[in-house]
TIFIRO-747565 format. One record per residue: residue number from 1; chain; x, y, z of N, C-alpha, C in turn. Coordinates in nm, 3 decimals. Layout:
REM residues N
     n   chain       n.X       n.Y       n.Z      ca.X      ca.Y      ca.Z       c.X       c.Y       c.Z
   NUM       A         X         Y         Z         X         Y         Z         X         Y         Z
...
//
This chain:
REM residues 130
     n   chain       n.X       n.Y       n.Z      ca.X      ca.Y      ca.Z       c.X       c.Y       c.Z
     1       A     0.090    -0.121     0.013     0.014     0.001     0.011     0.091     0.138     0.012
     2       A     0.030     0.210    -0.097     0.124     0.345    -0.078     0.018     0.473    -0.066
     3       A     0.054     0.571    -0.003    -0.039     0.654     0.041     0.010     0.794    -0.019
     4       A    -0.076     0.894    -0.079    -0.035     1.046    -0.086    -0.111     1.091     0.025
     5       A    -0.027     1.168     0.113    -0.109     1.244     0.240    -0.142     1.389     0.175
     6       A    -0.282     1.439     0.179    -0.272     1.563     0.126    -0.210     1.661     0.248
     7       A    -0.199     1.789     0.181    -0.176     1.912     0.270    -0.236     1.903     0.421
     8       A    -0.359     1.871     0.415    -0.416     1.891     0.559    -0.378     1.790     0.617
     9       A    -0.330     1.687     0.586    -0.280     1.566     0.673    -0.145     1.605     0.707
    10       A    -0.057     1.680     0.623     0.097     1.695     0.641     0.106     1.813     0.759
    11       A     0.006     1.919     0.747    -0.031     2.029     0.832    -0.030     1.980     0.962
    12       A    -0.119     1.902     0.986    -0.155     1.844     1.126    -0.028     1.768     1.168
    13       A     0.007     1.688     1.062     0.128     1.613     1.142     0.250     1.685     1.191
    14       A     0.301     1.794     1.103     0.390     1.897     1.129     0.370     1.962     1.248
    15       A     0.259     2.009     1.260     0.225     2.076     1.391     0.222     1.967     1.516
    16       A     0.159     1.879     1.537     0.143     1.749     1.642     0.217     1.669     1.623
    17       A     0.297     1.635     1.539     0.414     1.507     1.538     0.320     1.383     1.542
    18       A     0.379     1.270     1.588     0.336     1.153     1.596     0.232     1.133     1.674
    19       A     0.149     1.196     1.713     0.002     1.190     1.787    -0.099     1.245     1.722
    20       A    -0.235     1.263     1.789    -0.307     1.302     1.728    -0.383     1.254     1.590
    21       A    -0.448     1.295     1.518    -0.521     1.272     1.406    -0.439     1.213     1.290
    22       A    -0.320     1.269     1.276    -0.228     1.239     1.175    -0.107     1.127     1.221
    23       A    -0.127     1.087     1.353    -0.035     0.981     1.399     0.015     0.871     1.279
    24       A    -0.091     0.830     1.235    -0.080     0.717     1.145     0.050     0.752     1.033
    25       A     0.046     0.879     0.980     0.153     0.912     0.910     0.283     0.891     0.945
    26       A     0.326     0.893     1.063     0.462     0.843     1.123     0.493     0.704     1.090
    27       A     0.389     0.628     1.120     0.414     0.469     1.077     0.419     0.468     0.925
    28       A     0.341     0.526     0.851     0.361     0.529     0.711     0.495     0.548     0.657
    29       A     0.547     0.668     0.733     0.673     0.710     0.655     0.785     0.616     0.681
    30       A     0.775     0.527     0.828     0.862     0.463     0.866     0.857     0.316     0.742
    31       A     0.746     0.301     0.732     0.704     0.183     0.619     0.755     0.218     0.476
    32       A     0.793     0.334     0.469     0.836     0.396     0.341     0.711     0.358     0.215
    33       A     0.594     0.407     0.281     0.478     0.383     0.209     0.397     0.536     0.162
    34       A     0.489     0.622     0.182     0.429     0.767     0.140     0.492     0.823     0.036
    35       A     0.428     0.875    -0.076     0.464     0.935    -0.196     0.419     1.079    -0.180
    36       A     0.513     1.164    -0.235     0.456     1.309    -0.231     0.441     1.360    -0.366
    37       A     0.380     1.463    -0.409     0.348     1.506    -0.529     0.388     1.664    -0.524
    38       A     0.389     1.720    -0.646     0.442     1.870    -0.645     0.337     1.947    -0.575
    39       A     0.222     1.969    -0.621     0.103     2.019    -0.565     0.103     2.019    -0.400
    40       A     0.146     1.923    -0.328     0.137     1.908    -0.195     0.259     1.965    -0.135
    41       A     0.364     1.959    -0.195     0.475     2.018    -0.180     0.487     2.161    -0.190
    42       A     0.434     2.232    -0.290     0.414     2.343    -0.298     0.321     2.410    -0.199
    43       A     0.221     2.371    -0.192     0.133     2.417    -0.066     0.177     2.448     0.071
    44       A     0.251     2.318     0.106     0.341     2.298     0.234     0.430     2.436     0.239
    45       A     0.518     2.439     0.132     0.615     2.528     0.122     0.555     2.679     0.091
    46       A     0.454     2.709     0.076     0.395     2.845     0.054     0.336     2.869     0.193
    47       A     0.298     2.779     0.267     0.230     2.825     0.388     0.362     2.817     0.513
    48       A     0.484     2.771     0.472     0.574     2.773     0.570     0.657     2.931     0.589
    49       A     0.723     2.938     0.698     0.820     3.048     0.720     0.959     3.020     0.680
    50       A     1.011     3.111     0.653     1.143     3.127     0.541     1.226     3.012     0.663
    51       A     1.231     3.014     0.752     1.335     2.937     0.810     1.327     2.766     0.802
    52       A     1.175     2.756     0.788     1.113     2.602     0.789     1.108     2.561     0.647
    53       A     1.134     2.655     0.572     1.125     2.580     0.402     1.247     2.514     0.400
    54       A     1.368     2.537     0.433     1.499     2.441     0.416     1.469     2.310     0.465
    55       A     1.420     2.311     0.599     1.404     2.179     0.671     1.278     2.092     0.598
    56       A     1.192     2.143     0.537     1.076     2.075     0.509     1.132     2.027     0.357
    57       A     1.189     2.108     0.299     1.274     2.062     0.153     1.335     1.951     0.172
    58       A     1.414     1.941     0.261     1.503     1.809     0.303     1.431     1.711     0.357
    59       A     1.316     1.716     0.433     1.228     1.631     0.444     1.171     1.540     0.327
    60       A     1.101     1.650     0.240     1.029     1.600     0.138     1.118     1.526     0.012
    61       A     1.259     1.599     0.007     1.319     1.523    -0.110     1.375     1.362    -0.084
    62       A     1.355     1.326     0.060     1.379     1.194     0.096     1.246     1.112     0.062
    63       A     1.122     1.144     0.003     1.037     1.059    -0.038     1.004     1.052    -0.166
    64       A     0.969     0.925    -0.211     0.928     0.915    -0.360     0.833     1.013    -0.392
    65       A     0.838     1.014    -0.538     0.769     1.138    -0.602     0.660     1.080    -0.714
    66       A     0.543     1.123    -0.680     0.427     1.098    -0.774     0.421     1.179    -0.890
    67       A     0.466     1.170    -0.996     0.511     1.277    -1.096     0.368     1.312    -1.179
    68       A     0.355     1.434    -1.234     0.245     1.455    -1.315     0.311     1.492    -1.434
    69       A     0.292     1.440    -1.553     0.339     1.431    -1.681     0.219     1.511    -1.761
    70       A     0.256     1.519    -1.879     0.165     1.595    -1.996     0.044     1.523    -1.996
    71       A     0.013     1.390    -2.010    -0.097     1.336    -2.029    -0.158     1.359    -1.867
    72       A    -0.103     1.358    -1.794    -0.179     1.357    -1.639    -0.243     1.496    -1.646
    73       A    -0.172     1.619    -1.695    -0.226     1.753    -1.665    -0.344     1.742    -1.782
    74       A    -0.344     1.681    -1.882    -0.457     1.661    -1.947    -0.603     1.617    -1.889
    75       A    -0.546     1.507    -1.785    -0.672     1.426    -1.738    -0.710     1.558    -1.628
    76       A    -0.633     1.631    -1.558    -0.655     1.735    -1.461    -0.762     1.811    -1.517
    77       A    -0.740     1.858    -1.636    -0.822     1.958    -1.706    -0.938     1.869    -1.736
    78       A    -0.955     1.757    -1.791    -1.087     1.689    -1.797    -1.158     1.666    -1.689
    79       A    -1.111     1.600    -1.570    -1.167     1.629    -1.431    -1.232     1.745    -1.412
    80       A    -1.159     1.853    -1.406    -1.191     1.992    -1.392    -1.312     2.034    -1.462
    81       A    -1.327     2.028    -1.580    -1.452     2.021    -1.708    -1.561     1.942    -1.614
    82       A    -1.541     1.800    -1.596    -1.641     1.730    -1.594    -1.714     1.804    -1.444
    83       A    -1.625     1.830    -1.345    -1.688     1.900    -1.215    -1.748     2.011    -1.265
    84       A    -1.700     2.112    -1.327    -1.794     2.229    -1.382    -1.925     2.214    -1.438
    85       A    -1.903     2.082    -1.527    -2.031     2.060    -1.589    -2.126     2.032    -1.492
    86       A    -2.089     1.964    -1.375    -2.186     1.946    -1.271    -2.205     2.074    -1.170
    87       A    -2.162     2.182    -1.206    -2.198     2.283    -1.136    -2.101     2.314    -1.012
    88       A    -1.976     2.222    -1.023    -1.891     2.209    -0.874    -1.764     2.273    -0.932
    89       A    -1.716     2.351    -0.840    -1.558     2.390    -0.874    -1.481     2.355    -0.759
    90       A    -1.371     2.288    -0.788    -1.265     2.278    -0.715    -1.130     2.315    -0.757
    91       A    -1.070     2.350    -0.676    -0.917     2.393    -0.683    -0.859     2.294    -0.754
    92       A    -0.755     2.336    -0.888    -0.669     2.248    -0.981    -0.572     2.200    -0.892
    93       A    -0.530     2.246    -0.786    -0.434     2.168    -0.715    -0.495     2.048    -0.642
    94       A    -0.629     2.047    -0.611    -0.676     1.920    -0.540    -0.674     1.824    -0.666
    95       A    -0.735     1.883    -0.786    -0.734     1.787    -0.897    -0.606     1.733    -0.922
    96       A    -0.510     1.804    -0.918    -0.382     1.766    -0.968    -0.317     1.655    -0.879
    97       A    -0.355     1.690    -0.715    -0.301     1.584    -0.653    -0.386     1.455    -0.675
    98       A    -0.504     1.471    -0.695    -0.604     1.337    -0.701    -0.513     1.267    -0.822
    99       A    -0.501     1.341    -0.932    -0.449     1.264    -1.044    -0.323     1.215    -1.028
   100       A    -0.221     1.256    -0.955    -0.103     1.221    -0.918    -0.128     1.097    -0.840
   101       A    -0.209     1.104    -0.729    -0.244     0.982    -0.652    -0.267     0.859    -0.764
   102       A    -0.375     0.891    -0.837    -0.412     0.788    -0.941    -0.287     0.733    -1.003
   103       A    -0.197     0.811    -1.072    -0.116     0.786    -1.147    -0.001     0.702    -1.072
   104       A     0.010     0.723    -0.928     0.111     0.659    -0.860     0.043     0.519    -0.809
   105       A    -0.067     0.481    -0.830    -0.142     0.367    -0.776    -0.141     0.372    -0.628
   106       A    -0.166     0.492    -0.595    -0.157     0.506    -0.452    -0.296     0.541    -0.367
   107       A    -0.296     0.561    -0.252    -0.445     0.585    -0.190    -0.423     0.705    -0.148
   108       A    -0.523     0.819    -0.154    -0.521     0.936    -0.107    -0.571     0.970     0.046
   109       A    -0.492     1.016     0.134    -0.524     1.050     0.263    -0.552     1.217     0.255
   110       A    -0.686     1.245     0.281    -0.725     1.378     0.330    -0.846     1.398     0.387
   111       A    -0.855     1.512     0.463    -0.961     1.569     0.513    -1.040     1.655     0.467
   112       A    -1.011     1.690     0.343    -1.057     1.798     0.258    -1.173     1.744     0.188
   113       A    -1.284     1.807     0.188    -1.408     1.752     0.105    -1.418     1.784    -0.024
   114       A    -1.340     1.859    -0.078    -1.311     1.856    -0.216    -1.309     1.733    -0.269
   115       A    -1.221     1.653    -0.224    -1.169     1.544    -0.279    -1.310     1.429    -0.296
   116       A    -1.419     1.456    -0.191    -1.525     1.391    -0.224    -1.593     1.405    -0.357
   117       A    -1.604     1.538    -0.381    -1.623     1.596    -0.521    -1.557     1.551    -0.622
   118       A    -1.420     1.541    -0.603    -1.337     1.477    -0.712    -1.359     1.339    -0.777
   119       A    -1.394     1.256    -0.634    -1.409     1.133    -0.653    -1.536     1.100    -0.722
   120       A    -1.619     1.150    -0.729    -1.736     1.162    -0.791    -1.733     1.151    -0.963
   121       A    -1.608     1.211    -1.002    -1.582     1.202    -1.145    -1.475     1.124    -1.169
   122       A    -1.390     1.086    -1.052    -1.295     0.994    -1.068    -1.312     0.880    -0.975
   123       A    -1.404     0.779    -1.036    -1.449     0.645    -0.938    -1.298     0.559    -0.909
   124       A    -1.200     0.574    -0.993    -1.079     0.509    -0.960    -0.990     0.561    -0.852
   125       A    -1.036     0.693    -0.809    -0.940     0.763    -0.694    -0.967     0.665    -0.550
   126       A    -0.876     0.625    -0.515    -0.901     0.534    -0.384    -0.858     0.624    -0.287
   127       A    -0.912     0.614    -0.144    -0.920     0.684    -0.055    -0.854     0.597     0.074
   128       A    -0.749     0.653     0.144    -0.697     0.617     0.255    -0.771     0.659     0.391
   129       A    -0.814     0.567     0.450    -0.916     0.608     0.612    -0.838     0.502     0.706
   130       A    -0.760     0.589     0.783    -0.695     0.525     0.874    -0.790     0.474     1.000
//
């Protein structure tokens, strides 16, 4: 099992450590079962103070990467269009995270309700529920 932890999970983990709602992330990291994608890294770095960004870059540099190639970006656009046709708007970053998760054959761990809407048009999106 491989898991992409969304920004919401990482923020909780970085604030509280190996306890609380994100405690399972510590075990998954120890098992080398966590992959990261660009949108999650970018969101984490965007919210971090300048002194923390170097430490966070090092932390994330040691994790496997779920890449988003040209074809996957096309999928992001298709999913966004399907959602918009349904009258739903989801940030492109969340759709990109879902597509990267799917491409990595991983499960997505998030507390963000936007991913419930994304799963409505991406039935292949598997969710991690600790």
